[in-house]
N, C-alpha and C positions, 0 to 999 in steps of 0.2 A: 503493500500500499504505500502512496506517495507521502514521502515527510508534510507532516504540517496539517494531515487529515489521520482519523481515527477514527475506527469502529467503534460506536457504544451501544451497549443495552440502556436502554430507556424505559420508561413505561406507555403503553397505550392505555390510557384514559377513559371507560366507558360509565356513565351515569346511570342509574335505576332510578327512576322517578313515579308517581301516579301510583296506579294498583299492582306495577309489578313491584315497588318499593313496599305496598301495606302485604302483598305474600311473601316478600323476602323476610319481612322480621317475622311474622308465622311459623315460617319456616324455621326461624334460629329458635322459637318458643317451642315447637315441637320435638326438634331435633335437641334442645338444651345446646345449641354450637358455643362453645367456649371463647368469650372474646378477651381482646386485651383493651384493656381502658387505662387512657393517660389524661392526668389534669396539666393541662398546659402552662408554663409558666413555674411549675414547681416538681421537685423531683418525684413524682409519684407515679408508677406503675403497676397494675394489679389485674389481676384475672376475674372475669364476673360472666353473667350468662342474662340473657333479658329474660322476662319472666311474666309481661303483659304488653297488650296492646289493647288501649283504652281511645275510643272516637268520641267526640263532644262535641256538645254545638259551640265551646270556644277553640275546638281543634283536636289535634289528634296527638297522643301521648304515647311514650313507652317507660316500663320500668324496668330496670336493672337489677339486681340482687346485688346488697348493701357491700362493696368491697374494704375488706375490714382498715382500719386507721383513715378513711373518706373524710368522717367528722372533724377531724384532727386537722388534716391537710389542707380543708380549705376554711379553716378558722381566720375569719376577720378577711375572707374574700368575696366581692361580690361578682355578679357575672360569670360562675365556672366556664371553663373553656374545656371542654371535654372531649378527645379523640380515640374513638373504636377503630377497634381492628380484627377481622377473624378471617380464617381460610373457608371457602364457601365448597360445596359439593364436586363443583369443577374444576376445585385444587387452587382457584385463583386466590391471590389476596384481594380483601374488600375493607375498605375506609369508609370512616364517615365522621362526621362533628356536629356539638351538639353547643349551645349558649345556653346558662342558667339552668335551673331545675329547683328541684326540694328534696327534700330527705323528706321520706315519711316511714310508716311502719312498716311498709312493706320492700321497700330497699329504696332506688332512686330514681323520681320521676322523672323526666328530659322530656321536653317538646322533639315530636318527630322530625327528623332532619327535612330536608329539601328533597337532598338526593343520597344516595352511597356511588360510592365511588370503586367500578372493579377493573383491575388493573390487569394488564396483561403485558408480556416483554415482546418489544420490536427492536430490529437493527433501525441505526439510522448514523449519519455523518455526523462526526463530531467537529467542528472547524477551527484551526486554532486560527484566534480572531485578529482582522485586521490591526496593525499599530492603530491606536485613537477610537475604538469600538468600546463605548459606554454603555454602562448599566445604570441606570438612573431610580430609584424610589425613596420613597418617605415613610419615616416613622418618629411620630410625635411631633408632628409638625416638622420635621427637621428633614432636607431633603440631601440624600447623599447621592455622590456621584463615584462609582464604582468605576475600573478599568476593567474589559472583559477577556480572560484570558483566552477561553474556551466558549465556542456554542453550537448548540445542535437543536432539535425541530422540540427537543423535552428539557430542556434548559441550559444552565450557560456555570461555568465556573468564573468569578469575578473577585478581585482583590481592591478591599478598600485603604487607599493609603490616608490619608488624612483624618480615620476614626480615631477612637481611642485604643492604643496600643496593647493597653493592659486587660482589656477585656470587650468582648464582642460587641457588636451594636444590635447584631438579632442573636436569635435564638432557635438552636433545633427544632423542627416543627411547626416552627412559626409561619404564618400565614402572612403578605403583604400582597398589596392590592394597587393598581394604577402605575404599572410599571411600564419603564419606557429603555428601548434597546436602541443606540444613535450607533448606526455605521458611518465612517469618514467618507467624504466625498467633495468634490470641489463644487460640482454641477448641481444638484440637488441634495433635498433631504430627504435622508432616506433613517425612516424612525419605523420602528414595530413595537406597536403597543401590544402590553401583555395584561391583561384584567387581574388575574392572581396568579402569585408563585408562593411555593412554600422552601423554605429552607430545609434545607436536606442533609447539608454537615457545612459545618464549622471547622475551618484546620488551623492551625499558627504557622506562619514562615519562621521557623528559628534563624534561619538567614537575617530576612530583615523585619523580623519581629511585627510582623502585618498580618492581619487575618483573613484566609481566605475564604469567598461562602460558595457554596453549590447551592443554587437555585432547581427548584422542577418546576417549570410551568406548568400550573395545575388548570390554568382556565384561559384561551384565546379562543377569536371568534377565529375564523375559517378563511376571511380575508387575510387576517393578517398573520394566521397559520403558514396561508400560503406566499404571501410575501416575504416572509420568515424564511421559506426554504428554496425559493427563488434566490433571495441575496446569498444565504449558503453556499447556493451551486454558483452562482457569478462569483464570487470571492475565491471558492474553490477552481472555479476556471481560468481566474487572472494569477492566482497561485501557481500555479500547473505551468501556465504561459511564462511565467518570470523564470521557473525553474529549467525549463527547456532552453531560455536564452543563453540561460549563464552554464547549461551543460554544452552548449556548439561552442 
């Protein structure tokens, strides 16, 4: 494979909505499927099961069996952000998130999520980003400009040079919205808009004392995904053309 391009395994994300969502939760209850639950922003991970699905005039709710130590973990916290993971009958990983909820005598009651993500593995090209490629995101009303190290249809690895060198500015499993990827160009504005991305990995570069962040793009409109693919192939071709010129 040519230098600057590597094969990358990324998640192909499908979303389960509507009646399919209800049916999937009923399966989880009937099969007593084990879920991993994470309290985002806290060092908390436990196992649980879905025990009830309740459809009311005010909305649809699920109840999960009370995981040990949860009450202590959420002390002083409002608007819990929970992430659930499980393996489906098709042996694929499923993920959903909820916000808020209440502790009841039967467990933890939360609102039914809008969708569940089903993730399949597919292959994609990861491009060593052209010099000057930027990924811009906002957190706590502060804008961060990062340098893109490499990028694919599924995500990007970036470096934040002007952030805090002692601690990362975002955490693993954190979701960010309204992201922009800007590719260098003299003649036109090349911007791809990412509706949502999740922080998959945070690493510290021991040589430069800088943090690198791996983002997974979890919500991208089709036109933006098509544009990103077009730009990746375009810069891939430019890279190969330059290599050929250097080799002749």
